[in-house]
C-alpha positions as a Markdown table, in Angstrom:
| # | Residue | x | y | z |
|---|---|---|---|---|
| 1 | Unk | 12.2 | -8.8 | -8.7 |
| 2 | Unk | 9.8 | -5.9 | -8.7 |
| 3 | Unk | 6.8 | -7.6 | -10.2 |
| 4 | Unk | 3.5 | -6.5 | -8.8 |
| 5 | Unk | 0.1 | -8.1 | -9.4 |
| 6 | Unk | -3.1 | -6.0 | -9.0 |
| 7 | Unk | -6.6 | -7.3 | -9.1 |
| 8 | Unk | -9.9 | -5.5 | -8.5 |
| 9 | Unk | -13.6 | -5.6 | -9.4 |
| 10 | Unk | -13.4 | -2.3 | -11.3 |
| 11 | Unk | -10.5 | -0.4 | -12.9 |
| 12 | Unk | -10.2 | 2.9 | -14.7 |
| 13 | Unk | -7.2 | 4.5 | -16.3 |
| 14 | Unk | -7.1 | 8.1 | -17.5 |
| 15 | Unk | -3.4 | 8.2 | -18.6 |
| 16 | Unk | -2.1 | 9.4 | -15.2 |
| 17 | Unk | -4.2 | 7.6 | -12.6 |
| 18 | Unk | -5.4 | 4.1 | -12.2 |
| 19 | Unk | -8.5 | 4.0 | -10.0 |
| 20 | Unk | -9.4 | 0.6 | -8.5 |
| 21 | Unk | -12.6 | -0.2 | -6.6 |
| 22 | Unk | -14.0 | -3.3 | -5.0 |
| 23 | Unk | -11.9 | -6.2 | -3.6 |
| 24 | Unk | -8.6 | -4.5 | -4.5 |
| 25 | Unk | -5.7 | -7.0 | -4.1 |
| 26 | Unk | -2.1 | -5.9 | -4.6 |
| 27 | Unk | 0.7 | -8.5 | -4.2 |
| 28 | Unk | 4.5 | -8.1 | -4.6 |
| 29 | Unk | 7.7 | -9.4 | -3.0 |
| 30 | Unk | 6.9 | -7.6 | 0.3 |
| 31 | Unk | 3.5 | -9.2 | 0.8 |
| 32 | Unk | -0.2 | -8.8 | -0.1 |
| 33 | Unk | -2.4 | -5.8 | 0.6 |
| 34 | Unk | -6.2 | -5.7 | 0.2 |
| 35 | Unk | -8.6 | -2.7 | 0.3 |
| 36 | Unk | -11.9 | -1.5 | -1.0 |
| 37 | Unk | -10.4 | 1.4 | -3.0 |
| 38 | Unk | -7.0 | 2.4 | -4.5 |
| 39 | Unk | -5.5 | 5.1 | -6.6 |
| 40 | Unk | -2.2 | 4.6 | -8.3 |
| 41 | Unk | -0.5 | 7.8 | -9.7 |
| 42 | Unk | 1.9 | 7.6 | -12.7 |
| 43 | Unk | 5.4 | 9.1 | -12.5 |
| 44 | Unk | 5.7 | 11.1 | -15.7 |
| 45 | Unk | 9.3 | 12.2 | -14.8 |
| 46 | Unk | 10.5 | 8.6 | -14.1 |
| 47 | Unk | 12.0 | 9.6 | -10.7 |
| 48 | Unk | 11.8 | 6.0 | -9.5 |
| 49 | Unk | 12.1 | 2.5 | -11.0 |
| 50 | Unk | 8.3 | 2.1 | -10.6 |
| 51 | Unk | 5.9 | 3.4 | -13.2 |
| 52 | Unk | 3.2 | 4.2 | -10.5 |
| 53 | Unk | 5.2 | 5.1 | -7.3 |
| 54 | Unk | 2.3 | 6.9 | -5.5 |
| 55 | Unk | -0.4 | 4.5 | -4.2 |
| 56 | Unk | -3.3 | 5.4 | -1.9 |
| 57 | Unk | -5.3 | 2.6 | -0.5 |
| 58 | Unk | -8.5 | 3.2 | 1.5 |
| 59 | Unk | -11.3 | 1.5 | 3.4 |
| 60 | Unk | -10.6 | -1.8 | 5.3 |
| 61 | Unk | -6.9 | -1.9 | 4.3 |
| 62 | Unk | -5.1 | -5.1 | 5.4 |
| 63 | Unk | -1.4 | -5.7 | 4.7 |
| 64 | Unk | 0.0 | -9.2 | 5.2 |
| 65 | Unk | 3.8 | -9.0 | 5.1 |
| 66 | Unk | 5.8 | -12.0 | 3.9 |
| 67 | Unk | 7.6 | -12.1 | 7.2 |
| 68 | Unk | 4.3 | -12.7 | 9.0 |
| 69 | Unk | 3.5 | -9.1 | 10.1 |
| 70 | Unk | -0.1 | -7.9 | 9.7 |
| 71 | Unk | -1.1 | -4.3 | 9.4 |
| 72 | Unk | -4.8 | -3.2 | 9.5 |
| 73 | Unk | -5.8 | 0.4 | 9.0 |
| 74 | Unk | -8.3 | 2.8 | 7.3 |
| 75 | Unk | -5.8 | 4.3 | 4.8 |
| 76 | Unk | -2.3 | 3.6 | 3.5 |
| 77 | Unk | -0.4 | 6.2 | 1.4 |
| 78 | Unk | 2.7 | 4.8 | -0.2 |
| 79 | Unk | 5.4 | 7.1 | -1.8 |
| 80 | Unk | 8.1 | 5.0 | -3.4 |
| 81 | Unk | 9.9 | 8.2 | -4.6 |
| 82 | Unk | 10.6 | 9.1 | -0.9 |
| 83 | Unk | 10.5 | 5.5 | 0.4 |
| 84 | Unk | 7.9 | 6.5 | 2.9 |
| 85 | Unk | 4.4 | 5.5 | 3.9 |
| 86 | Unk | 1.7 | 7.3 | 5.9 |
| 87 | Unk | -0.7 | 5.0 | 7.7 |
| 88 | Unk | -3.9 | 6.3 | 9.3 |
| 89 | Unk | -6.6 | 4.6 | 11.3 |
| 90 | Unk | -10.2 | 5.3 | 12.1 |
| 91 | Unk | -10.4 | 3.4 | 14.4 |
| 92 | Unk | -6.8 | 2.9 | 15.3 |
| 93 | Unk | -4.1 | 1.2 | 13.2 |
| 94 | Unk | -3.3 | -2.3 | 14.3 |
| 95 | Unk | 0.1 | -4.0 | 13.6 |
| 96 | Unk | 0.8 | -7.4 | 14.9 |
| 97 | Unk | 3.6 | -10.0 | 14.5 |
| 98 | Unk | 5.2 | -12.7 | 16.6 |
| 99 | Unk | 6.4 | -10.1 | 19.2 |
| 100 | Unk | 2.9 | -8.7 | 19.9 |
| 101 | Unk | 0.6 | -5.9 | 18.8 |
| 102 | Unk | 1.0 | -2.2 | 18.4 |
| 103 | Unk | -2.0 | 0.3 | 18.2 |
| 104 | Unk | -1.7 | 3.9 | 16.9 |
| 105 | Unk | -3.9 | 6.7 | 15.4 |
| 106 | Unk | -1.3 | 7.5 | 12.7 |
| 107 | Unk | 2.2 | 6.2 | 11.7 |
| 108 | Unk | 4.9 | 7.2 | 9.2 |
| 109 | Unk | 7.2 | 4.4 | 8.1 |
| 110 | Unk | 10.4 | 5.1 | 6.2 |
| 111 | Unk | 12.2 | 2.3 | 4.5 |
| 112 | Unk | 15.1 | 1.5 | 2.2 |
| 113 | Unk | 15.7 | -0.9 | -0.6 |
| 114 | Unk | 17.8 | -4.0 | 0.1 |
| 115 | Unk | 19.4 | -5.7 | -2.8 |
């Protein structure tokens, strides 16, 4: 399913944005991501199946994928309406899995939904 669990030390909601800070932990069927700060933006037009399809994670972002891949970066911008992610590193982005490690300053990842 599409169930997502979100936990953080602090959370604020103003009707459009959920702002999370301190030990942010987001877990879904793809894996688990942790960061120090996150902002989730609501989709008032319901252009996707997800209520909050725009997610920005910042500071010490670590994404552990279910298939074993590990992404570490400074910021991760997820856009579920475009099925695209922008990943930025300061220092570099690091992605590693059983095949090795990839380093980059910036990456764009496009993906599609598999039923």
